[in-house]
MIPASE-483687 format. One record per residue (C-alpha): residue number from 1; residue in three letters; x, y, z. Coordinates in Angstrom, 3 decimals. Example, Ala and Ser with C-alpha at 12.3 -4.5 7.8 and 13.67 -1.06 7.14 Angstrom:
{1, "ALA", {12.300, -4.500, 7.800}} {2, "SER", {13.670, -1.060, 7.140}} 
***
This chain:
{1, "MET", {108.789, 103.818, 82.943}} {2, "ILE", {107.353, 102.892, 86.369}} {3, "GLU", {109.919, 105.177, 88.036}} {4, "ASN", {108.729, 108.129, 85.968}} {5, "GLN", {105.087, 107.316, 86.634}} {6, "LEU", {105.740, 107.176, 90.387}} {7, "LYS", {107.582, 110.505, 90.154}} {8, "ASP", {104.529, 111.958, 88.412}} {9, "LEU", {102.609, 110.978, 91.551}} {10, "GLN", {105.412, 112.571, 93.636}} {11, "ILE", {106.256, 109.148, 95.110}} {12, "THR", {110.021, 109.313, 95.478}} {13, "ASN", {112.948, 108.250, 97.664}} {14, "LEU", {111.787, 104.645, 97.932}} {15, "LYS", {113.777, 101.743, 99.297}} {16, "LYS", {112.502, 99.300, 96.662}} {17, "VAL", {109.603, 98.797, 94.252}} {18, "TYR", {108.164, 95.353, 93.485}} {19, "ARG", {105.993, 95.430, 90.382}} {20, "ASN", {103.525, 92.810, 89.141}} {21, "LEU", {105.046, 89.919, 91.070}} {22, "PRO", {103.557, 86.469, 90.343}} {23, "THR", {101.559, 84.694, 93.030}} {24, "PRO", {104.335, 82.361, 94.344}} {25, "VAL", {106.762, 85.271, 94.768}} {26, "LEU", {104.107, 87.374, 96.518}} {27, "VAL", {103.390, 84.487, 98.890}} {28, "GLU", {107.114, 84.278, 99.665}} {29, "GLU", {107.208, 88.014, 100.374}} {30, "ILE", {104.127, 87.766, 102.613}} {31, "LEU", {105.744, 85.005, 104.657}} {32, "LYS", {109.142, 86.756, 104.775}} {33, "ARG", {107.478, 89.890, 106.159}} {34, "ASP", {105.317, 87.970, 108.664}} {35, "GLU", {102.201, 89.434, 107.045}} {36, "GLY", {100.468, 86.044, 107.106}} {37, "VAL", {100.855, 82.295, 107.518}} {38, "LEU", {100.516, 79.408, 105.100}} {39, "ALA", {97.563, 77.152, 105.941}} {40, "HIS", {96.818, 73.504, 105.176}} {41, "LEU", {96.681, 72.890, 101.393}} {42, "GLY", {98.186, 76.273, 100.577}} {43, "PRO", {95.960, 79.316, 101.187}} {44, "ILE", {97.570, 82.308, 102.867}} {45, "VAL", {95.881, 83.504, 106.070}} {46, "VAL", {96.178, 87.185, 106.998}} {47, "LYS", {94.723, 89.569, 109.545}} {48, "SER", {93.594, 93.034, 108.525}} {49, "GLY", {94.240, 94.467, 111.980}} {50, "LYS", {91.913, 96.681, 113.974}} {51, "TYR", {89.412, 97.052, 111.125}} {52, "THR", {87.802, 93.852, 109.875}} {53, "GLY", {85.247, 95.507, 107.622}} {54, "ARG", {84.768, 98.646, 105.588}} {55, "SER", {84.543, 102.058, 107.242}} {56, "PRO", {81.758, 103.726, 105.214}} {57, "LYS", {81.688, 106.761, 107.512}} {58, "ASP", {85.315, 107.437, 106.594}} {59, "LYS", {84.825, 107.611, 102.822}} {60, "TYR", {85.251, 111.015, 101.183}} {61, "ILE", {85.063, 112.517, 97.703}} {62, "VAL", {87.027, 115.620, 96.804}} {63, "LYS", {84.491, 118.336, 95.989}} {64, "GLN", {85.617, 120.068, 92.830}} {65, "ASN", {84.578, 120.609, 89.232}} {66, "PRO", {83.493, 118.952, 87.071}} {67, "SER", {82.757, 115.842, 89.178}} {68, "GLN", {80.897, 117.694, 91.945}} {69, "GLN", {78.060, 118.438, 89.516}} {70, "HIS", {77.278, 114.703, 89.282}} {71, "ILE", {77.857, 113.416, 92.835}} {72, "TRP", {74.962, 112.567, 95.132}} {73, "TRP", {76.304, 114.331, 98.235}} {74, "ARG", {75.161, 112.591, 101.430}} {75, "LYS", {76.515, 110.641, 104.401}} {76, "GLU", {78.054, 107.897, 102.204}} {77, "ASN", {79.538, 110.480, 99.818}} {78, "GLN", {81.014, 113.018, 102.198}} {79, "GLU", {82.816, 115.995, 100.748}} {80, "ILE", {86.394, 116.917, 101.464}} {81, "THR", {88.176, 119.988, 100.108}} {82, "SER", {90.996, 119.940, 97.570}} {83, "GLU", {93.219, 121.551, 100.192}} {84, "ALA", {92.500, 118.819, 102.751}} {85, "PHE", {93.189, 116.132, 100.142}} {86, "ASP", {96.467, 117.760, 99.100}} {87, "ASN", {97.639, 117.987, 102.715}} {88, "LEU", {96.714, 114.365, 103.427}} {89, "TYR", {98.356, 113.271, 100.183}} {90, "LYS", {101.621, 115.052, 101.047}} {91, "LYS", {101.676, 113.456, 104.494}} {92, "THR", {101.082, 110.025, 102.962}} {93, "LEU", {103.934, 110.598, 100.500}} {94, "SER", {106.244, 111.492, 103.369}} {95, "TYR", {105.253, 108.284, 105.127}} {96, "LEU", {106.035, 106.219, 102.019}} {97, "GLN", {109.616, 107.457, 101.758}} {98, "GLN", {112.215, 104.740, 102.303}} {99, "LYS", {109.465, 102.126, 102.221}} {100, "GLU", {109.289, 99.037, 100.023}} {101, "LEU", {106.224, 99.332, 97.809}} {102, "PHE", {104.255, 96.723, 95.894}} {103, "VAL", {102.719, 97.753, 92.589}} {104, "MET", {100.079, 95.684, 90.796}} {105, "ASP", {98.499, 96.639, 87.472}} {106, "GLY", {95.248, 95.374, 85.994}} {107, "TYR", {91.798, 96.298, 84.758}} {108, "ALA", {88.297, 96.815, 86.063}} {109, "GLY", {85.916, 95.608, 83.363}} {110, "ALA", {86.049, 92.366, 81.376}} {111, "ASP", {84.748, 94.073, 78.238}} {112, "SER", {87.840, 95.646, 76.677}} {113, "ARG", {85.742, 98.459, 75.178}} {114, "TYR", {84.791, 99.787, 78.603}} {115, "ARG", {87.490, 98.572, 80.974}} {116, "LEU", {89.433, 100.917, 83.249}} {117, "PRO", {93.215, 100.418, 83.621}} {118, "ILE", {94.023, 100.534, 87.333}} {119, "ARG", {97.163, 100.472, 89.439}} {120, "VAL", {97.251, 99.599, 93.147}} {121, "ILE", {100.286, 100.713, 95.162}} {122, "SER", {100.513, 99.262, 98.666}} {123, "THR", {102.956, 98.836, 101.506}} {124, "PHE", {101.661, 95.289, 102.102}} {125, "ALA", {102.610, 92.344, 99.892}} {126, "TRP", {99.351, 90.586, 100.710}} {127, "GLN", {97.309, 93.508, 99.405}} {128, "SER", {99.258, 93.227, 96.151}} {129, "LEU", {98.235, 89.559, 95.983}} {130, "PHE", {94.670, 90.620, 96.766}} {131, "THR", {94.793, 93.017, 93.809}} {132, "ARG", {96.214, 90.282, 91.578}} {133, "ASN", {93.378, 87.972, 92.622}} {134, "MET", {90.561, 90.483, 92.354}} {135, "PHE", {91.159, 92.413, 89.151}} {136, "ILE", {91.624, 91.442, 85.519}} {137, "ARG", {95.228, 90.785, 84.580}} {138, "GLU", {97.113, 92.010, 81.533}} {139, "LEU", {98.726, 88.896, 80.044}} {140, "ASP", {100.770, 90.625, 77.332}} {141, "PRO", {104.239, 91.410, 78.820}} {142, "LYS", {104.799, 94.279, 76.388}} {143, "LYS", {101.493, 95.960, 77.260}} {144, "LEU", {102.225, 95.401, 80.943}} {145, "GLU", {105.616, 97.042, 80.629}} {146, "ASN", {104.043, 100.114, 79.011}} {147, "PHE", {100.978, 100.096, 81.247}} {148, "GLU", {99.405, 103.473, 81.945}} {149, "PRO", {96.728, 103.511, 84.681}} {150, "GLY", {93.478, 105.366, 84.291}} {151, "PHE", {93.090, 105.362, 88.081}} {152, "THR", {95.606, 104.738, 90.871}} {153, "VAL", {94.948, 103.442, 94.379}} {154, "ILE", {97.551, 104.271, 97.016}} {155, "ALA", {97.043, 102.134, 100.126}} {156, "ALA", {99.085, 102.874, 103.251}} {157, "PRO", {97.226, 100.908, 105.974}} {158, "GLU", {99.655, 101.774, 108.759}} {159, "PHE", {99.528, 105.520, 108.140}} {160, "LYS", {96.811, 107.112, 110.262}} {161, "ALA", {95.085, 110.443, 109.866}} {162, "ILE", {94.806, 112.961, 112.697}} {163, "PRO", {91.154, 114.070, 112.576}} {164, "GLU", {91.749, 117.467, 114.178}} {165, "ILE", {94.371, 118.316, 111.553}} {166, "ASP", {93.302, 116.336, 108.488}} {167, "ASP", {89.546, 117.101, 108.418}} {168, "THR", {88.666, 113.405, 108.788}} {169, "ARG", {86.284, 111.709, 111.186}} {170, "SER", {88.819, 109.203, 112.467}} {171, "GLU", {92.273, 107.790, 111.753}} {172, "VAL", {90.831, 105.977, 108.720}} {173, "PHE", {90.412, 107.663, 105.356}} {174, "VAL", {89.286, 106.509, 101.922}} {175, "VAL", {89.403, 109.522, 99.603}} {176, "LEU", {88.353, 109.533, 95.953}} {177, "ASN", {89.712, 112.279, 93.735}} {178, "PHE", {88.033, 112.023, 90.325}} {179, "GLU", {89.986, 114.913, 88.818}} {180, "LYS", {93.411, 113.568, 89.783}} {181, "LYS", {92.254, 109.961, 89.259}} {182, "ILE", {93.588, 108.862, 92.636}} {183, "VAL", {92.161, 106.884, 95.543}} {184, "LEU", {93.992, 107.447, 98.832}} {185, "ILE", {93.528, 104.847, 101.598}} {186, "GLY", {95.021, 104.914, 105.081}} {187, "GLY", {94.415, 103.774, 108.640}} {188, "SER", {92.766, 100.456, 107.721}} {189, "GLY", {94.220, 97.201, 106.436}} {190, "TYR", {90.867, 95.767, 105.375}} {191, "SER", {91.371, 94.891, 101.704}} {192, "GLY", {87.693, 95.391, 100.877}} {193, "GLU", {88.442, 99.131, 100.889}} {194, "ILE", {90.585, 98.664, 97.763}} {195, "LYS", {87.976, 96.591, 95.973}} {196, "LYS", {85.036, 98.849, 96.790}} {197, "SER", {86.876, 102.087, 96.059}} {198, "ILE", {87.413, 100.913, 92.477}} {199, "PHE", {83.758, 99.834, 92.350}} {200, "SER", {82.792, 103.365, 93.436}} {201, "VAL", {84.922, 104.755, 90.605}} {202, "MET", {83.182, 102.459, 88.100}} {203, "ASN", {79.797, 103.515, 89.518}} {204, "TYR", {80.760, 107.075, 88.631}} {205, "LEU", {82.272, 106.485, 85.197}} {206, "MET", {80.016, 103.826, 83.680}} {207, "PRO", {76.535, 105.448, 83.980}} {208, "LEU", {77.895, 108.645, 82.422}} {209, "LYS", {78.603, 106.455, 79.369}} {210, "GLY", {75.112, 104.942, 79.431}} {211, "ILE", {76.295, 101.693, 81.056}} {212, "MET", {74.368, 100.343, 84.029}} {213, "SER", {76.732, 99.530, 86.916}} {214, "MET", {75.422, 96.923, 89.336}} {215, "HIS", {76.258, 95.552, 92.777}} {216, "ALA", {75.147, 92.129, 91.636}} {217, "SER", {76.330, 88.663, 90.687}} {218, "ALA", {75.605, 87.076, 87.317}} {219, "ASN", {75.672, 83.648, 85.724}} {220, "LEU", {74.957, 82.070, 82.350}} {221, "GLY", {72.849, 79.020, 81.550}} {222, "LYS", {73.860, 76.374, 79.021}} {223, "GLY", {71.139, 77.721, 76.759}} {224, "GLY", {72.714, 81.179, 76.760}} {225, "ASP", {70.388, 82.857, 79.280}} {226, "VAL", {71.909, 85.300, 81.778}} {227, "ALA", {70.582, 85.816, 85.305}} {228, "ILE", {71.479, 88.802, 87.481}} {229, "PHE", {71.308, 88.563, 91.287}} {230, "PHE", {71.044, 91.790, 93.293}} {231, "GLY", {71.440, 91.495, 97.049}} {232, "LEU", {73.149, 92.807, 100.152}} {233, "SER", {75.563, 90.848, 102.330}} {234, "GLY", {73.983, 87.739, 103.825}} {235, "THR", {71.151, 87.420, 101.304}} {236, "GLY", {72.822, 84.707, 99.197}} {237, "LYS", {74.128, 86.652, 96.192}} {238, "THR", {77.438, 84.793, 95.973}} {239, "THR", {76.009, 81.433, 97.034}} {240, "LEU", {73.110, 81.363, 94.577}} {241, "SER", {75.117, 82.574, 91.588}} {242, "SER", {77.759, 79.857, 92.140}} {243, "ASP", {75.629, 77.130, 90.574}} {244, "PRO", {77.341, 73.931, 89.304}} {245, "GLU", {74.749, 73.763, 86.497}} {246, "ARG", {75.522, 77.264, 85.203}} {247, "PHE", {78.572, 79.316, 84.237}} {248, "LEU", {79.649, 82.042, 86.651}} {249, "ILE", {80.200, 85.444, 85.032}} {250, "GLY", {81.013, 87.135, 88.344}} {251, "ASP", {79.933, 87.181, 91.977}} {252, "ASP", {79.680, 90.863, 92.917}} {253, "GLU", {80.130, 93.731, 90.437}} {254, "HIS", {78.934, 94.049, 86.843}} {255, "GLY", {78.217, 96.439, 84.013}} {256, "TRP", {75.297, 96.210, 81.584}} {257, "SER", {76.058, 97.842, 78.255}} {258, "ASN", {74.183, 97.916, 74.944}} {259, "ASP", {75.919, 94.636, 74.149}} {260, "GLY", {75.224, 92.677, 77.327}} {261, "VAL", {76.589, 92.023, 80.819}} {262, "PHE", {80.271, 92.047, 81.831}} {263, "ASN", {82.131, 91.438, 85.065}} {264, "PHE", {84.094, 94.313, 86.572}} {265, "GLU", {86.468, 91.920, 88.351}} {266, "GLY", {88.753, 88.973, 87.761}} {267, "GLY", {88.237, 87.390, 91.153}} {268, "CYS", {85.828, 86.808, 94.018}} {269, "TYR", {85.745, 88.093, 97.596}} {270, "ALA", {83.398, 85.691, 99.320}} {271, "LYS", {82.182, 85.774, 102.898}} {272, "VAL", {83.192, 82.410, 104.376}} {273, "ILE", {81.900, 82.358, 107.946}} {274, "ASN", {80.108, 79.033, 108.511}} {275, "LEU", {80.913, 77.991, 104.952}} {276, "SER", {79.620, 74.465, 104.342}} {277, "LYS", {81.137, 71.937, 101.975}} {278, "ASP", {77.685, 70.466, 101.392}} {279, "ASP", {75.759, 73.705, 100.800}} {280, "GLU", {78.470, 75.682, 98.972}} {281, "PRO", {80.932, 73.157, 97.517}} {282, "LEU", {82.413, 75.404, 94.834}} {283, "ILE", {83.286, 78.256, 97.203}} {284, "TYR", {84.413, 75.830, 99.910}} {285, "GLU", {87.039, 74.323, 97.603}} {286, "THR", {88.573, 77.766, 96.965}} {287, "THR", {89.469, 78.004, 100.660}} {288, "ARG", {91.786, 75.028, 100.153}} {289, "LYS", {93.828, 76.387, 97.236}} {290, "PHE", {97.252, 77.982, 96.930}} {291, "GLY", {96.919, 81.659, 96.084}} {292, "THR", {93.668, 82.163, 97.975}} {293, "ILE", {93.811, 84.810, 100.704}} {294, "LEU", {91.795, 84.001, 103.824}} {295, "GLU", {91.257, 87.313, 105.579}} {296, "ASN", {90.624, 87.225, 109.341}} {297, "VAL", {89.905, 83.480, 109.270}} {298, "VAL", {91.052, 81.583, 112.373}} {299, "VAL", {93.866, 79.062, 111.778}} {300, "ASP", {95.345, 76.554, 114.200}} {301, "GLU", {99.012, 77.449, 114.782}} {302, "LYS", {100.173, 73.816, 114.946}} {303, "SER", {98.074, 71.954, 112.378}} {304, "ARG", {97.594, 75.028, 110.153}} {305, "ARG", {94.024, 73.967, 109.511}} {306, "VAL", {91.468, 76.746, 109.263}} {307, "ASP", {88.197, 76.895, 111.169}} {308, "LEU", {85.542, 78.485, 108.985}} {309, "PHE", {83.037, 78.396, 111.859}} {310, "ASP", {85.153, 80.434, 114.285}} {311, "ASP", {84.051, 84.084, 114.400}} {312, "SER", {86.317, 85.110, 117.292}} {313, "ILE", {88.178, 87.623, 115.064}} {314, "THR", {85.117, 88.767, 113.138}} {315, "GLU", {81.904, 87.474, 111.651}} {316, "ASN", {83.050, 89.076, 108.393}} {317, "THR", {85.672, 86.481, 107.413}} {318, "ARG", {86.574, 86.586, 103.722}} {319, "ALA", {88.266, 84.609, 100.959}} {320, "SER", {89.850, 86.326, 97.968}} {321, "TYR", {90.591, 84.102, 94.982}} {322, "PRO", {90.862, 84.295, 91.179}} {323, "ILE", {87.527, 83.603, 89.504}} {324, "ASN", {89.018, 80.646, 87.615}} {325, "TYR", {89.181, 78.814, 90.948}} {326, "ILE", {85.460, 78.291, 90.351}} {327, "PRO", {85.474, 75.398, 87.822}} {328, "ASN", {82.527, 76.674, 85.778}} {329, "ALA", {83.525, 80.345, 85.697}} {330, "LEU", {83.473, 82.067, 82.319}} {331, "LYS", {87.026, 83.024, 81.405}} {332, "GLU", {85.822, 85.915, 79.230}} {333, "GLY", {83.629, 87.406, 82.004}} {334, "VAL", {80.967, 88.582, 79.551}} {335, "GLY", {77.472, 87.450, 78.566}} {336, "PRO", {74.416, 88.552, 76.594}} {337, "HIS", {71.513, 90.599, 77.942}} {338, "PRO", {69.809, 88.993, 80.965}} {339, "LYS", {66.568, 87.046, 80.782}} {340, "ASN", {65.938, 87.264, 84.532}} {341, "ILE", {66.755, 89.723, 87.312}} {342, "ILE", {66.471, 88.336, 90.834}} {343, "MET", {66.453, 90.741, 93.777}} {344, "LEU", {67.404, 88.971, 97.005}} {345, "THR", {66.348, 90.053, 100.468}} {346, "TYR", {66.659, 88.591, 103.937}} {347, "ASP", {63.327, 89.466, 105.550}} {348, "ALA", {63.700, 88.861, 109.296}} {349, "PHE", {60.058, 89.850, 109.846}} {350, "GLY", {58.866, 86.784, 107.940}} {351, "VAL", {56.200, 88.618, 105.933}} {352, "LEU", {57.580, 88.691, 102.377}} {353, "PRO", {57.003, 85.676, 100.104}} {354, "PRO", {59.856, 83.279, 99.271}} {355, "VAL", {59.311, 84.357, 95.657}} {356, "SER", {57.187, 86.927, 93.857}} {357, "LYS", {57.133, 88.279, 90.324}} {358, "LEU", {57.675, 92.022, 89.843}} {359, "THR", {56.461, 94.449, 87.241}} {360, "THR", {59.068, 96.799, 85.756}} {361, "GLN", {57.937, 99.622, 88.051}} {362, "GLN", {58.007, 97.329, 91.088}} {363, "ALA", {61.512, 96.231, 90.134}} {364, "MET", {62.636, 99.866, 90.012}} {365, "TYR", {60.973, 100.529, 93.376}} {366, "HIS", {62.621, 97.567, 95.113}} {367, "PHE", {65.929, 98.374, 93.415}} {368, "ILE", {65.883, 101.930, 94.785}} {369, "SER", {64.797, 100.601, 98.203}} {370, "GLY", {67.425, 97.832, 98.494}} {371, "TYR", {65.735, 96.185, 101.481}} {372, "THR", {67.081, 93.550, 103.852}} {373, "ALA", {67.030, 93.192, 107.657}} {374, "LYS", {69.443, 92.913, 110.547}} {375, "VAL", {68.734, 90.474, 113.346}} {376, "ALA", {69.751, 90.342, 116.995}} {377, "GLY", {73.398, 89.521, 117.502}} {378, "THR", {74.696, 90.744, 114.147}} {379, "GLU", {75.589, 94.190, 115.467}} {380, "ALA", {75.998, 95.744, 118.872}} {381, "GLY", {72.730, 97.241, 120.038}} {382, "VAL", {70.533, 95.246, 117.650}} {383, "GLU", {68.058, 93.429, 119.910}} {384, "GLU", {65.199, 92.830, 117.476}} {385, "PRO", {64.805, 92.670, 113.690}} {386, "THR", {65.602, 95.992, 112.050}} {387, "ALA", {64.689, 96.976, 108.492}} {388, "VAL", {67.729, 98.106, 106.499}} {389, "PHE", {67.574, 99.934, 103.172}} {390, "SER", {70.679, 100.262, 101.016}} {391, "THR", {69.924, 102.236, 97.874}} {392, "CYS", {70.432, 100.268, 94.649}} {393, "PHE", {71.584, 97.328, 96.802}} {394, "GLY", {74.866, 99.156, 97.398}} {395, "ALA", {74.409, 102.625, 98.894}} {396, "PRO", {78.023, 103.062, 100.116}} {397, "PHE", {79.340, 102.647, 96.558}} {398, "MET", {76.729, 104.557, 94.549}} {399, "VAL", {78.156, 108.013, 93.930}} {400, "LEU", {75.445, 109.263, 91.561}} {401, "PRO", {71.780, 109.891, 92.482}} {402, "PRO", {69.765, 106.630, 92.701}} {403, "THR", {67.416, 107.824, 89.967}} {404, "VAL", {70.342, 107.673, 87.490}} {405, "TYR", {70.819, 103.958, 88.123}} {406, "ALA", {67.078, 103.237, 88.393}} {407, "LYS", {66.367, 104.949, 85.087}} {408, "LEU", {69.065, 102.929, 83.336}} {409, "LEU", {67.731, 99.727, 84.895}} {410, "GLY", {64.147, 100.443, 83.901}} {411, "GLU", {65.112, 101.281, 80.321}} {412, "LYS", {67.111, 98.077, 79.937}} {413, "ILE", {64.419, 95.891, 81.518}} {414, "LYS", {61.842, 97.214, 79.066}} {415, "LYS", {64.108, 97.104, 76.021}} {416, "HIS", {65.177, 93.493, 76.589}} {417, "SER", {61.898, 92.164, 78.100}} {418, "VAL", {63.586, 90.973, 81.299}} {419, "ASN", {61.583, 89.035, 83.913}} {420, "CYS", {62.070, 90.450, 87.425}} {421, "TRP", {61.661, 88.628, 90.739}} {422, "LEU", {61.879, 89.323, 94.465}} {423, "VAL", {63.252, 86.328, 96.377}} {424, "ASN", {63.190, 86.260, 100.179}} {425, "THR", {65.972, 84.109, 101.649}} {426, "GLY", {64.990, 85.109, 105.192}} {427, "LEU", {62.291, 83.859, 107.540}} {428, "ASN", {58.962, 82.127, 107.016}} {429, "GLY", {56.211, 81.211, 109.472}} {430, "GLY", {56.834, 84.048, 111.894}} {431, "PRO", {59.267, 86.833, 112.812}} {432, "TYR", {62.765, 86.392, 114.198}} {433, "GLY", {62.628, 84.035, 117.189}} {434, "VAL", {59.503, 82.286, 115.912}} {435, "GLY", {59.860, 81.691, 112.189}} {436, "LYS", {62.469, 79.540, 110.509}} {437, "ARG", {64.850, 80.533, 107.751}} {438, "ILE", {63.761, 79.352, 104.332}} {439, "SER", {65.988, 76.366, 103.579}} {440, "ILE", {68.750, 76.775, 101.018}} {441, "SER", {67.360, 73.752, 99.158}} {442, "HIS", {63.978, 75.454, 98.745}} {443, "THR", {65.628, 78.710, 97.651}} {444, "ARG", {67.740, 76.848, 95.109}} {445, "ALA", {64.574, 75.115, 93.842}} {446, "ILE", {62.912, 78.523, 93.430}} {447, "ILE", {65.896, 79.853, 91.471}} {448, "ARG", {65.862, 76.746, 89.244}} {449, "ALA", {62.149, 77.200, 88.596}} {450, "ILE", {62.680, 80.848, 87.633}} {451, "LEU", {65.561, 80.080, 85.298}} {452, "ASN", {63.798, 77.072, 83.745}} {453, "ASN", {60.695, 79.191, 83.019}} {454, "GLU", {58.608, 76.941, 85.271}} {455, "LEU", {56.851, 79.877, 86.959}} {456, "ASN", {55.649, 81.455, 83.733}} {457, "ASP", {52.382, 79.533, 83.393}} {458, "VAL", {51.356, 78.894, 87.014}} {459, "ASP", {48.516, 80.656, 88.829}} {460, "TYR", {49.345, 83.699, 90.939}} {461, "GLU", {47.719, 85.471, 93.875}} {462, "ILE", {48.284, 88.999, 95.198}} {463, "LEU", {49.972, 89.861, 98.499}} {464, "PRO", {47.931, 92.719, 100.034}} {465, "ILE", {49.510, 96.138, 100.582}} {466, "PHE", {52.718, 95.210, 98.718}} {467, "ASN", {50.715, 94.031, 95.676}} {468, "LEU", {53.274, 91.343, 94.926}} {469, "HIS", {52.377, 88.461, 92.588}} {470, "ILE", {52.911, 85.167, 94.434}} {471, "PRO", {52.978, 81.865, 92.519}} {472, "LYS", {50.536, 79.311, 93.958}} {473, "SER", {52.897, 76.457, 93.141}} {474, "CYS", {56.601, 75.936, 92.528}} {475, "PRO", {58.388, 72.642, 91.774}} {476, "GLU", {60.102, 71.078, 94.818}} {477, "VAL", {58.800, 73.794, 97.153}} {478, "PRO", {55.935, 73.180, 99.641}} {479, "SER", {52.933, 75.275, 98.633}} {480, "SER", {52.339, 75.976, 102.353}} {481, "ILE", {55.298, 78.404, 102.478}} {482, "LEU", {54.670, 80.285, 99.214}} {483, "ASN", {52.019, 82.573, 100.697}} {484, "PRO", {53.682, 83.775, 103.920}} {485, "ARG", {50.387, 84.609, 105.641}} {486, "GLN", {49.311, 80.963, 105.433}} {487, "SER", {52.504, 79.862, 107.188}} {488, "TRP", {51.787, 82.003, 110.266}} {489, "LYS", {49.636, 80.576, 113.062}} {490, "ASP", {48.574, 84.056, 114.176}} {491, "LYS", {47.104, 85.698, 111.062}} {492, "ASP", {46.394, 89.001, 112.846}} {493, "ALA", {50.007, 89.206, 113.953}} {494, "TYR", {51.073, 88.646, 110.353}} {495, "ASP", {48.818, 91.448, 109.100}} {496, "ALA", {50.221, 93.827, 111.721}} {497, "GLN", {53.798, 92.928, 110.845}} {498, "LEU", {53.106, 93.368, 107.125}} {499, "LYS", {51.784, 96.878, 107.740}} {500, "LYS", {54.771, 97.685, 109.933}} {501, "LEU", {57.196, 96.696, 107.186}} {502, "ALA", {55.186, 98.619, 104.572}} {503, "LEU", {55.451, 101.769, 106.703}} {504, "ALA", {59.221, 101.273, 106.922}} {505, "PHE", {59.394, 101.099, 103.112}} {506, "LYS", {57.267, 104.236, 102.828}} {507, "LYS", {59.388, 106.152, 105.335}} {508, "ASN", {62.570, 105.176, 103.496}} {509, "ILE", {61.318, 106.370, 100.093}} {510, "GLU", {60.136, 109.642, 101.600}} {511, "SER", {63.602, 110.238, 103.062}} {512, "PHE", {65.208, 110.857, 99.665}} {513, "GLY", {66.019, 114.476, 99.041}} {514, "PHE", {64.746, 114.506, 95.466}} {515, "GLU", {61.664, 113.618, 93.523}} {516, "ILE", {61.103, 109.997, 92.521}} {517, "ASP", {58.763, 109.303, 89.631}} {518, "LYS", {55.198, 108.798, 90.900}} {519, "THR", {54.791, 105.585, 88.888}} {520, "ILE", {57.693, 104.085, 90.858}} {521, "ILE", {56.286, 105.197, 94.223}} {522, "ASP", {52.853, 103.818, 93.280}} {523, "ALA", {54.506, 100.441, 92.599}} {524, "GLY", {55.541, 100.193, 96.249}} {525, "PRO", {53.431, 99.278, 99.296}} {526, "GLN", {50.129, 101.144, 99.494}} {527, "ILE", {48.897, 101.745, 103.034}} 
***
């Protein structure tokens, strides 16, 4: 059957096809092909090559009917013609001839009513293991044998585009074709391209069915309460959702249907630079397990011990592992409707409170804004804190207009009476270079207080301009840091910085090329 399905994709004249290999066999193939090395205690360490992160400027969507009527066309969703796709596809097929291919089948979506059958075809054995780790497996051999994908990813990392001929920006291409149900990836070995391309597909399909798709982690309390954590890279989304006292539903991508929350994935792809055994024990242990892929992590050639603090390859080191490597992960990957939504931000300006309660309209505003900040040293050319806005906390993966996702979020918040919070995991007491990062222990205490309903009956005060509700007290957190203005020595400097950030928010909202409901805009900073 697989031969016929590959022929339907015009993938022919292959040397060999490996399909749905188990983890030990894939590890053997990785080592045999010199794609990686085995590290102390069993994880496989690989290098993604020239590209150690996603290439968002090289993502394209084929512009054709009917999908083009729904797409939010912009810099993250660049158009490419059907003709250009067909030419690039034919060239990729030619490259694949006489190659050994690895095929892995699975699902995106833990809820069987909404899941998408996917197939990933790659020239690298380690990317097949990545797929096995990251997506939901079909455990029934008969169903696996007769598996029919709803979407297929073809990854040929070593095949490079020629921009002048192929209508691409560079040698890298990630092309989504919603009509042919194909994702075509080339020029980059970074495995995050596979993961996020499927997430982009789910962000297209799910909202059209009335299901909210979210770039967020989620966990479940012992009392049955679900918490959702929105946040960009570096804000603590994975860290804070991996709580030993709660059950992990998933660490990155979820759907919210009329029945509750469900994980899109069957694994985790955690950033592991400077990973601490004391601060993040659950994730740390996954880096010491057989079957885990450590991507671009430095390993000593002799001792085979990894150094999680070495960023000489990249600051974006990653670990891919099955979600059941987290001891308290929910096997089913589903939960009821959330009681709390927590939006995480890293504010390098030091002006936002460590925690504030949001109204529904404020939650929609901050969701559309998706604010965090870059600091000096994180990117070339960044010499001072820079405000960054990523729509819906995941702009590169949101293929529909932000108002589609915001409307769904607002409707579900109201229907299920969800409490919404903005939690700053960034600086307090001053801007970058002066202030200090809010300690992880204080942030964890804030999250505990939210989830234990300990902030429901405390007194609140209002943060000017942003109109955020700040609790005057929080268990295990010094009251001196709760109101950020009080933690600054120079109050005038704080006021000026607050206004500066408010203007950045205002400028970002005004940059959208469509009308946002006035009630949402009015819920943002007023200056």
